[in-house]
C-alpha positions in Angstrom: -101.0 -143.0 -82.3 -102.5 -144.9 -85.2 -101.2 -143.9 -88.6 -102.7 -143.5 -92.1 -101.2 -142.3 -95.3 -101.2 -139.3 -97.6 -99.8 -140.7 -100.8 -96.8 -142.7 -99.6 -96.2 -140.5 -96.5 -97.4 -142.0 -93.1 -99.2 -139.5 -90.9 -101.0 -139.6 -87.6 -104.6 -140.7 -87.9 -105.6 -137.4 -86.3 -104.1 -134.1 -87.5 -104.1 -130.6 -86.1 -105.9 -127.7 -87.9 -104.1 -124.4 -87.2 -106.8 -122.0 -88.3 -108.3 -121.1 -84.8 -104.9 -119.9 -83.7 -104.7 -117.1 -86.3 -108.2 -115.7 -87.1 -110.9 -114.0 -85.1 -110.8 -115.0 -81.4 -107.3 -116.3 -81.6 -105.3 -116.9 -78.4 -102.0 -115.2 -77.7 -98.8 -116.6 -79.4 -97.6 -118.4 -76.3 -100.8 -120.5 -76.0 -100.8 -121.2 -79.7 -97.2 -122.5 -79.5 -98.1 -124.6 -76.5 -101.1 -126.0 -78.4 -98.9 -127.1 -81.3 -96.3 -128.5 -79.0 -99.0 -130.5 -77.1 -100.2 -131.9 -80.4 -96.7 -133.0 -81.4 -96.0 -134.5 -78.0 -99.3 -136.5 -78.4 -98.0 -138.0 -81.6 -99.6 -135.7 -84.2 -97.5 -135.7 -87.4 -99.9 -133.8 -89.7 -100.5 -130.1 -89.3 -102.8 -128.2 -91.6 -102.5 -124.5 -92.3 -103.0 -122.0 -95.1 -101.6 -118.6 -96.1 -105.1 -117.1 -95.6 -105.2 -118.1 -91.9 -104.7 -114.6 -90.6 -106.7 -111.7 -89.3 -105.3 -108.5 -90.7 -104.4 -107.7 -94.3 -100.7 -107.1 -93.4 -100.2 -110.5 -91.8 -100.7 -113.0 -94.6 -99.2 -116.3 -93.6 -99.6 -115.7 -89.8 -100.5 -119.3 -89.1 -97.7 -120.6 -91.3 -95.1 -118.6 -89.4 -96.6 -119.7 -86.1 -96.3 -123.3 -87.1 -92.7 -122.8 -88.3 -91.8 -121.3 -85.0 -93.5 -124.1 -83.0 -91.6 -126.7 -85.0 -88.3 -124.9 -84.5 -88.8 -124.7 -80.8 -90.1 -128.2 -80.2 -87.8 -130.7 -78.5 -88.8 -133.6 -80.7 -87.9 -134.6 -84.3 -89.8 -132.2 -86.5 -88.6 -134.0 -89.7 -91.3 -136.5 -89.1 -94.1 -133.9 -89.3 -95.9 -133.2 -92.6 -97.1 -129.6 -92.8 -99.9 -129.1 -95.3 -100.7 -125.6 -96.5 -103.0 -124.1 -99.1 -103.2 -121.2 -101.5 -105.8 -119.5 -103.6 -108.1 -118.2 -100.9 -107.4 -114.7 -99.6 -108.5 -112.4 -96.7 -108.4 -108.8 -97.7 -108.5 -107.8 -94.1 -112.2 -106.6 -93.9 -113.5 -109.9 -92.7 -114.3 -111.2 -96.2 -112.8 -114.1 -98.1 -111.9 -113.9 -101.8 -110.4 -116.4 -104.3 -107.6 -116.3 -106.8 -106.9 -119.4 -108.8 -104.7 -117.9 -111.5 -101.7 -120.2 -112.1 -99.1 -117.4 -111.8 -100.6 -116.3 -108.5 -100.6 -119.9 -107.1 -97.0 -120.5 -108.0 -95.9 -117.3 -106.3 -98.1 -118.0 -103.3 -96.5 -121.4 -102.9 -93.0 -120.0 -103.0 -94.0 -117.5 -100.3 -95.5 -120.2 -98.2 -92.3 -122.2 -98.4 -90.3 -119.2 -97.3 -92.5 -118.6 -94.3 -92.4 -122.3 -93.3 -88.7 -122.2 -93.7 -88.5 -125.2 -96.0 -87.1 -125.9 -99.5 -90.1 -127.9 -100.5 -93.6 -127.8 -99.0 -94.7 -131.2 -97.8 -98.3 -130.9 -99.1 -99.7 -128.0 -101.0 -103.4 -127.8 -101.7 -105.4 -125.5 -104.0 -107.6 -123.9 -101.4 -110.9 -123.2 -103.3 -112.0 -123.1 -106.9 -112.0 -119.8 -108.7 -115.1 -119.4 -110.9 -113.1 -117.0 -113.2 -110.3 -119.5 -113.9 -110.7 -122.9 -115.5 -110.1 -125.5 -112.9 -107.6 -127.4 -115.0 -105.5 -124.3 -115.3 -105.4 -123.8 -111.5 -104.5 -127.5 -110.9 -101.9 -127.1 -113.7 -100.0 -124.8 -111.4 -99.7 -127.7 -108.9 -98.2 -129.8 -111.7 -95.5 -127.1 -112.3 -94.8 -126.8 -108.6 -94.4 -130.6 -108.3 -92.1 -130.8 -111.3 -90.0 -127.8 -110.0 -89.6 -129.4 -106.6 -91.3 -126.5 -104.8 -93.9 -129.0 -103.3 -93.6 -132.7 -102.6 -97.3 -133.6 -102.7 -100.3 -131.9 -104.3 -104.0 -131.7 -103.2 -107.2 -129.8 -103.6 -109.7 -128.4 -101.2 -113.5 -127.7 -101.4 -113.7 -129.8 -104.6 -116.7 -131.7 -106.0 -116.4 -135.2 -107.5 -116.0 -133.9 -111.0 -113.2 -131.5 -109.9 -111.5 -134.4 -108.0 -111.5 -136.6 -111.1 -110.2 -133.7 -113.2 -107.5 -132.9 -110.8 -106.4 -136.5 -110.7 -106.2 -136.5 -114.5 -104.3 -133.2 -114.8 -101.9 -134.3 -112.1 -101.3 -137.6 -113.9 -102.5 -139.7 -111.0 -100.5 -137.7 -108.4 -103.5 -136.2 -106.5 -102.5 -136.9 -102.9 -105.4 -135.3 -100.9 -108.8 -133.8 -100.9 -109.7 -131.4 -98.0 -113.5 -130.8 -97.7 -115.8 -130.0 -94.9 -117.2 -133.1 -93.2 -118.7 -133.6 -89.7 -121.9 -134.8 -88.0 -123.3 -131.4 -88.9 -122.1 -131.4 -92.5 -122.3 -134.6 -94.5 -122.8 -133.3 -98.1 -119.2 -134.3 -98.9 -120.0 -138.0 -98.5 -119.8 -138.4 -102.3 -116.3 -136.9 -102.3 -115.2 -139.0 -99.4 -116.5 -142.2 -101.1 -114.7 -141.2 -104.3 -111.4 -140.7 -102.4 -111.8 -144.1 -100.9 -112.3 -145.6 -104.3 -109.3 -143.8 -105.8 -107.0 -144.2 -102.8 -106.7 -140.5 -102.2 -106.5 -139.1 -98.6 -109.6 -137.3 -97.5 -109.0 -134.6 -94.9 -112.2 -133.4 -93.2 -112.0 -129.8 -92.2 -114.1 -128.6 -89.3 -114.7 -132.3 -88.4 -116.3 -131.2 -85.1 -118.6 -128.7 -86.6 -116.5 -125.6 -86.8 -115.1 -122.9 -84.6 -117.5 -122.0 -81.7 -119.6 -125.1 -82.3 -117.3 -128.0 -81.4 -118.0 -127.7 -77.7 -121.7 -128.2 -78.2 -121.5 -131.2 -80.5 -123.0 -133.5 -77.9 -125.9 -131.2 -77.3 -126.6 -130.7 -81.0 -126.4 -134.5 -81.9 -127.6 -136.5 -78.9 -126.6 -139.9 -80.2 -123.0 -138.8 -80.2 -123.4 -137.8 -76.5 -125.1 -141.1 -75.7 -122.4 -143.2 -77.3 -119.7 -141.1 -75.6 -121.3 -141.7 -72.2 -121.3 -145.4 -72.9 -117.6 -145.4 -73.7 -116.6 -142.9 -71.0 -115.2 -140.4 -73.6 -116.1 -137.1 -75.0 -118.7 -136.6 -77.9 -115.9 -135.0 -79.8 -113.8 -138.2 -79.7 -116.8 -140.2 -80.8 -117.3 -137.9 -83.8 -113.7 -138.2 -84.9 -113.7 -142.0 -84.4 -116.9 -142.2 -86.5 -115.2 -140.2 -89.3 -112.1 -142.4 -89.1 -114.4 -145.5 -89.5 -115.9 -144.1 -92.8 -112.8 -145.2 -94.8 -109.1 -145.8 -94.2 -108.2 -142.7 -96.3 -109.9 -140.4 -93.8 -107.6 -138.2 -91.7 -109.6 -135.6 -89.7 -107.8 -132.3 -88.9 -109.7 -130.8 -85.9 -108.7 -127.2 -85.2 -107.5 -126.3 -81.7 -106.4 -123.2 -79.8 -105.9 -124.9 -76.4 -103.6 -127.9 -75.5 -106.5 -129.7 -73.8 -108.6 -129.7 -77.0 -106.1 -131.5 -79.2 -105.0 -133.8 -76.4 -108.7 -135.0 -76.2 -109.0 -135.2 -80.0 -106.0 -137.5 -80.5 -107.5 -140.1 -78.3 -110.1 -140.8 -81.0 -107.4 -142.6 -83.0 -107.6 -145.5 -80.6 -111.4 -145.5 -80.0 -113.1 -148.4 -81.7 -116.8 -148.1 -82.1 -119.1 -151.1 -82.5 -120.9 -151.6 -85.8 -124.2 -150.9 -84.1 -122.9 -147.6 -82.8 -121.5 -146.6 -86.2 -124.8 -147.4 -87.9 -126.7 -145.4 -85.2 -124.4 -142.4 -85.6 -124.5 -142.5 -89.4 -128.3 -142.4 -89.2 -128.3 -139.2 -87.2 -129.8 -136.4 -89.1 
């Protein structure tokens, strides 16, 4: 597995997104554990989660607990795995999503995430989504306090625009480790954020890099050039999409979600897929 970096921490070039294992349509616990183990066996050393990845109101942190169990029961060395979680986005249990960026809430949420993950310090903690009712610098200020207290080792932001990224970097005193935004063949409006991260040397973690839950399987049908390139290389369109994203900048670390071992086993192969310049230009031109 090729590696990249989040701050000074080496991670696999392809991570695992845990969300599909805990929300609507989720598999049973055994298959989820098997999926995480398959990712780890394939060399994945970055797993992305959030306290809001759950279905019912009384199971906050469902995905965090699932990942903690998988790491405990894995036969390999789990100390090499960076678990990234997020706080500030909530699911009341009625299918909706809400936000809470108050510093006191974020600090408490991080402590609860650390407890569920079974760690003294969270590897990477990210402010999940801006709260329009709370000044952004105040929310990010909570990350500063968490870093200084040793509750988290690295700090990041998610769903941020360029102005917010620069502000976060300033508030954190240059310690912004990651930006997690949506980016895929179907969603390219975060190109400016990706380019800024490349300029600043901040890891960019595309979420839904294959188009999102329920759409990843049809990527080749929706974007024919990806299917044509995949056929030429004898790989899946999904591998081509991830390889194309990796080629955007060396700070990019896609985190495709998975709920079956076969899905993540296919995705990790993208780390070693080198596309030609002509292919990359063709794919980038795809509307």
